[in-house]
Every structure is written in C-alpha cells, then in structure tokens.
C-alpha positions in Angstrom: -70.7 -47.3 -77.7 -67.9 -48.1 -75.2 -66.6 -44.5 -75.2 -70.1 -43.2 -74.8 -70.3 -45.3 -71.6 -67.1 -43.9 -70.3 -68.2 -40.3 -71.1 -71.4 -40.9 -69.1 -69.5 -42.2 -66.1 -67.1 -39.3 -66.4 -69.6 -37.1 -64.6 -69.8 -39.2 -61.4 -66.8 -38.5 -59.1 -66.0 -41.0 -56.4 -64.7 -39.0 -53.5 -63.1 -35.8 -52.3 -60.3 -34.2 -54.4 -56.8 -33.9 -53.0 -56.8 -37.2 -51.2 -55.2 -39.3 -54.0 -51.7 -40.1 -55.3 -51.6 -40.5 -59.0 -48.6 -42.0 -60.7 -47.9 -42.5 -64.5 -45.1 -44.8 -65.5 -43.9 -42.5 -68.2 -41.4 -45.0 -69.6 -44.3 -47.4 -70.2 -46.9 -44.9 -71.5 -47.4 -45.0 -75.3 -49.5 -41.8 -75.3 -52.8 -43.3 -76.3 -54.5 -40.5 -74.2 -57.3 -42.8 -73.0 -56.7 -41.5 -69.4 -56.9 -37.9 -70.7 -60.3 -38.7 -72.4 -62.0 -40.4 -69.4 -60.7 -38.2 -66.5 -63.6 -36.2 -65.1 -61.3 -33.7 -63.3 -58.5 -33.1 -65.9 -55.7 -34.6 -63.9 -53.6 -35.5 -67.0 -51.8 -33.5 -69.6 -49.4 -34.3 -72.5 -45.6 -34.3 -71.7 -43.7 -31.9 -73.9 -40.6 -34.1 -74.3 -40.5 -37.7 -75.5 -39.8 -40.7 -73.3 -37.2 -43.3 -74.1 -39.5 -44.9 -76.6 -40.1 -41.7 -78.5 -43.7 -41.2 -77.3 -45.0 -38.0 -75.6 -46.7 -39.7 -72.6 -49.2 -38.4 -70.2 -48.1 -36.6 -67.1 -49.9 -35.9 -63.8 -50.6 -32.2 -64.2 -53.2 -31.6 -61.6 -53.1 -34.3 -59.0 -55.0 -32.2 -56.4 -58.0 -32.5 -58.7 -58.1 -36.3 -58.5 -61.3 -37.8 -57.0 -60.2 -41.4 -57.1 -62.8 -42.6 -59.6 -60.2 -45.0 -61.0 -61.4 -44.6 -64.6 -57.8 -43.9 -65.8 -56.5 -47.0 -64.0 -59.2 -49.1 -65.6 -58.8 -47.9 -69.1 -55.0 -47.8 -69.4 -54.0 -50.6 -71.9 -50.4 -50.5 -70.7 -51.1 -50.7 -66.9 -48.9 -47.7 -66.3 -51.2 -45.7 -64.0 -51.6 -46.2 -60.3 -54.1 -44.3 -58.0 -53.9 -44.7 -54.3 -55.0 -42.9 -51.1 -52.2 -40.5 -50.1 -50.0 -41.8 -47.3 -51.3 -40.6 -43.9 -54.8 -40.0 -45.1 -56.1 -43.6 -44.9 -58.9 -44.3 -42.4 
C-alpha cells in the first residue's frame, strides 16, 4: 500500500527541472534503490563500482531532470540524499 502511494505521487512534479542540486552521500548509501523507485524524472542510476562498504550505491545520473519533488529525500532510510535550489537561482 505504501509503495502504491509513492507511485501515485510520482506523477506530480513540484517545479521546473534544472533548478536543483542533488547530492548522494555515496559512502552512506546501502543501495536500497528506494530513490530510484520513487523519482519521477529518473535522476538516479546504479554506480558501477562498489563504495567502501561494498555496496553499489545510487549516483546522480541526470541532475538536470530533477524537479525538486523531494520524494528521494523523504524515502531515503540512510539520510544520504540532499536536494536544494542551485546556488544563484534562489528568489
């Protein structure tokens, strides 16, 4: 039921693409892929090499697609994703 809710929300972007900085703390990411599942604009992808913990974490593959919906930030169980307005674009 919970994932069904996220999939429904996935179709409602928040703002214009290209305005957001997306950062994944790759050394904290355990590759659960929740962010990959909820992102409505396919910002994330799998990293092809393991991090120091041996996981293949998510990377920001298409940051320009980000609409700032914050679904990835909200669902990440390891608090390793940050989304913010790009510097110089606020206001």
